C-alpha positions as CSV (number, residue, x, y, z in Angstrom):
1,X,6.7,5.6,-16.7
2,X,6.4,5.7,-12.9
3,X,4.9,9.2,-13.0
4,X,2.3,8.2,-15.5
5,X,1.4,5.1,-13.4
6,X,1.1,7.2,-10.2
7,X,-1.2,9.7,-11.9
8,X,-3.5,6.9,-13.2
9,X,-3.5,5.2,-9.8
10,X,-4.4,8.3,-7.9
11,X,-7.2,9.0,-10.5
12,X,-8.7,5.6,-9.8
13,X,-8.7,6.2,-6.1
14,X,-9.5,9.9,-5.8
15,X,-13.2,11.0,-5.1
16,X,-14.8,12.6,-8.2
17,X,-17.1,15.6,-8.1
18,X,-20.8,15.0,-8.2
19,X,-23.3,17.1,-10.1
20,X,-25.2,16.9,-13.4
21,X,-23.4,15.5,-16.4
22,X,-24.0,13.9,-19.8
23,X,-22.2,10.6,-19.0
24,X,-23.6,7.2,-19.9
25,X,-25.1,5.1,-17.1
26,X,-22.2,2.7,-17.2
27,X,-19.7,5.5,-16.7
28,X,-21.8,7.0,-13.9
29,X,-21.9,3.6,-12.2
30,X,-18.1,3.2,-12.6
31,X,-17.5,6.7,-11.2
32,X,-19.8,6.0,-8.2
33,X,-17.9,2.8,-7.4
34,X,-14.6,4.6,-7.6
35,X,-15.8,7.4,-5.3
36,X,-16.9,4.8,-2.8
37,X,-13.5,3.2,-2.8
38,X,-11.9,6.5,-2.1
39,X,-14.5,7.3,0.5
40,X,-14.0,4.1,2.5
41,X,-10.3,4.9,2.7
42,X,-11.0,8.5,3.9
43,X,-13.7,7.4,6.4
44,X,-11.6,4.6,7.8
45,X,-8.6,6.9,8.2
46,X,-10.7,9.4,10.1
47,X,-12.8,7.1,12.3
48,X,-11.1,3.7,12.1
49,X,-12.6,0.7,10.2
50,X,-14.6,-0.7,13.1
51,X,-16.3,2.7,13.8
52,X,-16.9,3.6,10.2
53,X,-20.5,3.4,9.0
54,X,-22.0,2.9,5.6
55,X,-23.8,6.2,6.0
56,X,-20.5,8.0,6.5
57,X,-19.0,6.2,3.5
58,X,-21.9,7.1,1.2
59,X,-21.9,10.7,2.4
60,X,-18.2,11.0,1.8
61,X,-18.7,9.7,-1.7
62,X,-21.7,12.0,-2.3
63,X,-23.9,9.0,-3.2
64,X,-27.0,7.5,-1.6
65,X,-27.1,4.5,0.7
66,X,-29.1,2.8,-2.1
67,X,-26.2,3.5,-4.5
68,X,-23.8,2.0,-2.0
69,X,-25.8,-1.2,-1.8
70,X,-26.0,-1.4,-5.6
71,X,-22.2,-1.6,-5.6
72,X,-21.3,-3.5,-2.4
73,X,-23.1,-5.9,0.0
74,X,-21.6,-4.1,3.0
75,X,-18.7,-2.2,4.5
76,X,-16.4,-5.2,4.5
77,X,-16.8,-5.8,0.8
78,X,-16.2,-2.1,0.0
79,X,-13.1,-2.1,2.1
80,X,-11.8,-5.3,0.4
81,X,-12.3,-3.7,-3.0
82,X,-10.4,-0.6,-1.9
83,X,-7.5,-2.6,-0.5
84,X,-7.4,-4.7,-3.7
85,X,-7.3,-1.6,-6.0
86,X,-4.5,-0.1,-3.9
87,X,-2.6,-3.3,-3.8
88,X,-2.8,-3.7,-7.6
89,X,-1.4,-0.2,-8.0
90,X,1.4,-0.8,-5.6
91,X,2.3,-4.0,-7.5
92,X,2.7,-1.9,-10.6
93,X,5.0,0.5,-8.7
94,X,7.0,-2.4,-7.5
95,X,7.4,-3.9,-11.0
96,X,8.5,-0.5,-12.4
97,X,11.0,0.0,-9.6
98,X,12.5,-3.5,-10.1
99,X,12.7,-2.9,-13.9
100,X,14.9,0.2,-13.4
101,X,17.6,-1.6,-11.5
102,X,19.9,-4.4,-12.7
103,X,21.2,-5.5,-9.3
104,X,19.1,-7.2,-6.6
105,X,20.0,-4.9,-3.7
106,X,19.1,-1.8,-5.8
107,X,15.8,-3.4,-6.8
108,X,14.9,-3.9,-3.1
109,X,15.9,-0.3,-2.3
110,X,14.1,1.2,-5.3
111,X,11.0,-0.8,-4.4
112,X,10.8,0.4,-0.9
113,X,11.5,4.0,-1.9
114,X,8.8,4.0,-4.5
115,X,6.1,2.3,-2.3
116,X,6.9,4.2,0.9
117,X,7.1,7.5,-1.1
118,X,3.6,6.9,-2.6
119,X,2.1,6.0,0.8
120,X,3.6,9.1,2.3
121,X,1.9,11.2,-0.4
122,X,-1.5,9.5,0.4
123,X,-1.6,9.0,4.1
124,X,-5.2,8.0,4.1
125,X,-4.3,5.1,1.8
126,X,-1.3,4.2,3.9
127,X,-3.6,4.0,6.9
128,X,-6.1,1.8,5.0
129,X,-3.3,-0.5,3.7
130,X,-1.3,-1.0,6.9
131,X,-3.4,0.0,9.9
132,X,-7.0,-0.5,9.1
133,X,-6.4,-3.7,7.1
134,X,-5.0,-5.2,10.3
135,X,-8.0,-4.0,12.2
136,X,-10.4,-6.0,10.0
137,X,-8.8,-9.2,11.3
138,X,-9.1,-12.7,10.0
139,X,-11.2,-11.8,6.9
140,X,-8.2,-9.8,5.6
141,X,-5.6,-12.5,6.4
142,X,-5.4,-14.0,2.9
143,X,-5.1,-10.6,1.2
144,X,-2.4,-9.4,3.6
145,X,-0.6,-12.8,3.2
146,X,-0.4,-12.4,-0.6
147,X,1.0,-8.9,-0.1
148,X,3.7,-10.2,2.3
149,X,4.6,-13.1,-0.1
150,X,5.6,-10.7,-2.8
151,X,8.2,-9.0,-0.5
152,X,9.3,-12.3,0.9
153,X,10.0,-13.6,-2.6
154,X,11.9,-10.5,-3.5
155,X,14.1,-10.8,-0.4
156,X,14.7,-14.5,-1.0
157,X,16.5,-13.7,-4.2
158,X,19.2,-12.1,-2.1
159,X,20.4,-15.4,-0.7
160,X,22.7,-15.6,-3.8
161,X,24.2,-12.2,-2.8
162,X,25.5,-13.1,0.6
163,X,29.3,-13.2,1.0
164,X,29.1,-15.3,4.2
165,X,26.8,-17.9,5.6
166,X,23.3,-17.7,4.3
167,X,20.7,-16.1,6.5
168,X,18.6,-18.3,8.7
169,X,15.6,-20.0,7.1
170,X,12.5,-17.9,7.4
171,X,14.3,-14.6,8.0
172,X,12.6,-13.1,5.0
173,X,9.2,-13.4,6.7
174,X,10.7,-11.9,9.8
175,X,12.2,-9.0,7.9
176,X,9.0,-8.2,6.1
177,X,7.0,-8.4,9.3
178,X,9.5,-6.0,11.0
179,X,9.3,-3.5,8.2
180,X,5.5,-3.6,8.2
181,X,5.5,-3.1,12.0
182,X,7.8,-0.1,11.8
183,X,5.7,1.6,9.1
184,X,2.4,0.7,10.8
185,X,3.5,2.2,14.1
186,X,4.5,5.4,12.4
187,X,1.2,5.7,10.6
188,X,-0.7,5.0,13.8
189,X,1.3,7.7,15.5
190,X,0.1,10.2,13.0
191,X,3.3,10.3,10.9
192,X,1.9,9.0,7.7
193,X,2.7,12.1,5.7
194,X,6.3,11.7,6.8
195,X,6.6,8.0,6.2
196,X,9.4,8.5,3.6
197,X,11.7,9.6,6.4
198,X,11.8,5.9,7.5
199,X,12.8,4.5,4.1
200,X,16.5,4.5,4.9
201,X,15.9,2.5,8.1
202,X,13.7,0.0,6.3
203,X,16.2,-0.5,3.5
204,X,19.1,-0.9,5.9
205,X,17.1,-3.3,8.0
206,X,16.0,-5.7,5.2
207,X,19.4,-5.7,3.4
208,X,21.8,-6.0,6.3
209,X,21.4,-9.8,6.8
210,X,22.5,-10.3,3.2
211,X,25.1,-7.5,2.6
212,X,26.2,-6.4,6.1
213,X,25.3,-3.1,7.7
214,X,27.8,-0.9,5.9
215,X,26.9,-2.1,2.4
216,X,23.2,-2.0,3.2
217,X,23.6,1.6,4.3
218,X,25.5,2.4,1.2
219,X,22.7,1.0,-1.0
220,X,20.1,3.0,0.9
221,X,22.1,6.2,0.4
222,X,22.2,5.7,-3.4
223,X,18.4,5.8,-3.5
224,X,17.7,8.7,-1.2
């Protein structure tokens, strides 16, 4: 199930080849839009969001500037659409990972392994999702907030798993922020392709307040 989802997700985001074809206008328009979504990720990864231009995005997608403006009002709207498409796909990976595990701690571990593994396989998308989305600033705040809320809600379920005093109020937000910071710094340092190396550290970090370090480490080991 996960492999099928990944294949479909990558197909939605991967640039398509140009050239003559017998496709209907609706299909051509859809393919052009998908190529633009992939192109904005590639161009932002290479140049950074702020330096990326519409001309570069159109060229990377093998479409004209006119075609770009037929699909998007500007660079920001194109970037938002690419982020949303990627975010939707990662939601499906998260749901699949959770469905495979009966226990909360294993659901958390499986989720981070699946998401970090995918992002490591597509470093340009990892950069768009974690580095360049932050560079956009305030216009991205609501979208990034919704993403964080999903992980906060998942971690909050662990309060019933604690054997000792419950973690401090608000710790889930701090844990999600810490995990995002770790991964973002690694991507910014050019280690996006090796992001999966940091999955054990992320899992141990987010589970330790609920399970203790030793048990959190044992859970991480089961999924790596």
